[in-house]
Each structure stands twice: as structure tokens, then as C-alpha cells.
C-alpha positions as CSV (number, residue, x, y, z in Angstrom):
1,X,76.7,106.2,323.5
2,X,75.9,108.5,320.7
3,X,72.8,110.5,322.7
4,X,75.2,110.2,325.9
5,X,78.4,112.2,324.1
6,X,75.6,115.0,322.9
7,X,74.2,115.4,326.3
8,X,77.9,116.0,328.1
9,X,79.0,118.3,325.0
10,X,75.7,120.4,325.8
11,X,76.0,120.5,329.4
12,X,79.9,121.4,329.0
13,X,78.9,124.2,326.1
14,X,76.0,125.3,328.8
15,X,78.4,125.4,331.6
16,X,81.0,127.6,329.6
17,X,79.0,129.7,328.6
18,X,77.5,130.8,332.3
19,X,80.7,131.3,333.6
20,X,81.9,133.4,331.0
21,X,78.5,135.3,331.3
22,X,79.2,135.6,335.1
23,X,82.9,136.8,334.4
24,X,84.0,140.2,336.0
25,X,84.8,143.3,333.4
26,X,87.6,144.6,335.2
27,X,88.3,147.3,332.4
28,X,87.5,150.2,334.8
29,X,89.4,148.8,338.1
30,X,92.3,151.1,339.0
31,X,93.6,154.3,340.6
32,X,92.6,157.1,337.9
33,X,94.5,160.3,338.1
34,X,94.4,163.7,336.2
35,X,92.0,167.2,336.6
36,X,88.6,168.2,336.8
37,X,87.2,171.3,335.8
38,X,84.2,173.5,336.7
39,X,83.2,176.8,336.2
40,X,83.1,179.7,338.2
41,X,82.4,182.9,339.1
42,X,83.6,185.2,341.7
43,X,81.6,187.5,343.7
44,X,83.4,189.9,345.6
45,X,80.4,192.5,347.0
46,X,78.1,193.7,344.3
47,X,80.7,192.7,341.3
48,X,81.2,189.6,339.9
49,X,84.1,188.1,337.6
50,X,83.0,186.1,334.3
51,X,82.9,182.9,334.5
52,X,86.2,180.8,334.3
53,X,87.4,177.2,334.4
54,X,88.6,176.2,338.1
55,X,90.9,173.0,337.3
56,X,91.6,171.2,340.7
57,X,93.4,167.8,341.0
58,X,91.1,164.8,340.7
59,X,92.1,161.0,341.5
60,X,89.5,158.2,341.2
61,X,89.3,154.9,342.6
62,X,87.3,152.0,341.0
63,X,87.3,148.2,342.4
64,X,84.8,145.2,342.1
65,X,84.5,145.6,338.1
66,X,82.9,148.8,338.1
67,X,80.8,148.2,340.9
68,X,82.6,150.0,343.8
69,X,83.6,153.7,343.3
70,X,85.5,156.5,345.6
71,X,86.3,159.9,344.7
72,X,90.0,160.6,346.6
73,X,90.5,163.6,345.0
74,X,88.3,166.4,343.4
75,X,84.8,167.1,343.5
76,X,82.7,165.6,345.7
77,X,84.9,163.2,347.5
78,X,83.5,159.9,349.3
79,X,82.1,156.4,348.2
80,X,79.7,156.3,345.6
81,X,77.0,153.4,346.0
82,X,74.6,154.2,343.4
83,X,76.5,152.7,340.7
84,X,75.9,151.1,337.4
85,X,77.8,150.4,334.0
86,X,76.5,151.3,330.7
87,X,78.7,149.5,328.4
88,X,81.8,151.6,328.2
89,X,80.5,153.6,330.7
90,X,79.8,153.8,334.8
91,X,77.0,156.1,335.9
92,X,77.5,157.4,339.6
93,X,75.1,159.4,342.1
94,X,75.0,160.5,345.2
95,X,72.8,163.8,346.6
96,X,73.0,166.7,344.0
97,X,76.7,165.0,342.3
98,X,76.5,162.6,339.7
99,X,78.6,161.5,336.8
100,X,79.1,159.7,333.7
101,X,82.7,158.3,333.4
102,X,83.2,156.9,330.2
103,X,86.5,154.8,328.9
104,X,88.8,155.4,326.0
105,X,88.9,152.3,323.5
106,X,92.7,151.5,325.0
107,X,91.4,151.1,327.9
108,X,93.7,153.9,329.3
109,X,91.7,157.4,329.7
110,X,88.5,158.6,331.5
111,X,86.4,160.8,330.5
112,X,84.5,162.4,332.8
113,X,81.0,164.1,332.7
114,X,78.5,165.5,335.5
115,X,77.6,167.9,337.8
116,X,78.3,168.8,341.0
117,X,77.0,171.1,344.1
118,X,76.9,175.2,343.4
119,X,79.7,176.4,345.1
120,X,80.1,180.3,346.3
121,X,83.2,182.7,347.1
122,X,82.8,185.5,348.9
123,X,85.5,188.0,348.8
124,X,85.9,188.8,352.8
125,X,88.0,191.8,354.3
126,X,88.8,193.3,350.8
127,X,90.3,196.9,350.9
128,X,88.9,199.2,347.9
129,X,91.6,199.0,344.9
130,X,93.0,195.5,345.9
131,X,91.7,192.3,347.5
132,X,93.0,190.9,350.8
133,X,93.4,187.5,349.7
134,X,90.7,185.9,352.1
135,X,87.7,184.4,350.8
136,X,85.0,182.4,352.3
137,X,84.1,179.5,350.8
138,X,79.8,177.8,350.5
139,X,79.1,174.8,349.0
140,X,75.6,173.5,348.6
141,X,74.5,171.9,351.6
142,X,72.3,171.5,354.4
143,X,74.5,173.2,356.6
144,X,74.3,176.4,354.6
145,X,71.5,178.1,353.9
146,X,71.6,180.5,350.9
147,X,68.9,180.9,348.9
148,X,69.1,179.6,345.4
149,X,72.6,178.4,346.4
150,X,71.3,175.0,347.9
151,X,69.6,173.9,344.8
152,X,72.4,175.2,342.3
153,X,75.3,173.0,340.6
154,X,77.7,172.9,338.5
155,X,78.9,171.5,335.3
156,X,82.4,169.1,336.2
157,X,84.5,167.8,333.5
158,X,87.9,166.0,333.4
159,X,90.0,163.4,331.7
160,X,91.7,160.7,334.0
161,X,94.6,158.4,333.5
162,X,95.2,155.1,334.4
163,X,97.7,155.5,337.9
164,X,101.2,153.7,337.2
């Protein structure tokens, strides 16, 4: 009788340990909103501006225990299939776009660090002494062949909070 009880307790303990090990950690799951920032430089003819931070609204959706990630707004929109969890950080990658999203201790803030494909803005139709306001934007891709731009990347940083 004593060995049966020990066997039952042992099997129950192993089953509980296995089930908790397989439990999904959904601390990352949700809709995250905030801003992303990239250092840019404008080119107008032969002159160029000093680097400056360009900020844009960002919305990132994370689901299925941090294994499914989609950028709805911001740099590099789309679904990311190459997503890995490392402790309190999600690492994602697609083409030239890479990123790390680190979860704060309270679980309410994501800090983003990564790289995005380079982007070049060329002033078009500018008058001397004033800009016309028309710009043409090129982002490094297969469709646009600008030497040096195809391999260029820029650092992106961001802070996002859970959408309520």
C-alpha cells in the first residue's frame, strides 16, 4: 500500500511539473502603441542636413505567447515569422529589419532596439532659397537600385505601452 501511494504521488508530481512547464507565458501578448525613432539625414542637391531623429507612431501586436508578431504601424510593417523569446526579450527578423523588444519589470512597457532598411529623401522641384515641399522617398529594397542604399540600415529605437 505504501509503495502504491508513493508511485501515485510521484506520477502526479511529474504530471504537474510537465503541465506547468508547457504553460504559455503570455506577458508579451497584446497591442502595444507608442513611438519609434530613426536618425535621418535629408539630401537637397549637393547639400545634406545634420542627422536628426525622425519619430513616427508605432503599433505592434503580439500573440500566442510571444511567438506571433505583427507591426501594424511604424517601421517595417508586416507579420514576422522569425520570432524568438529569450527571457524578457523577443527577437524578430525579416530581411534587413531586425528588432528586440524588451519587457519592463511591471509588464506595461516594451523598449525597442533594432535596425531598419535605410531610407533616402531627395528634394524634387526645389526652388533656390526655398523648398517646394515635394520630396521623393526611397527605401532600400529590390525595386529601387541606388548604390549604397540597398545595404544601408538605420538604428531604430522605441518605447511602447499596452493599449488599454
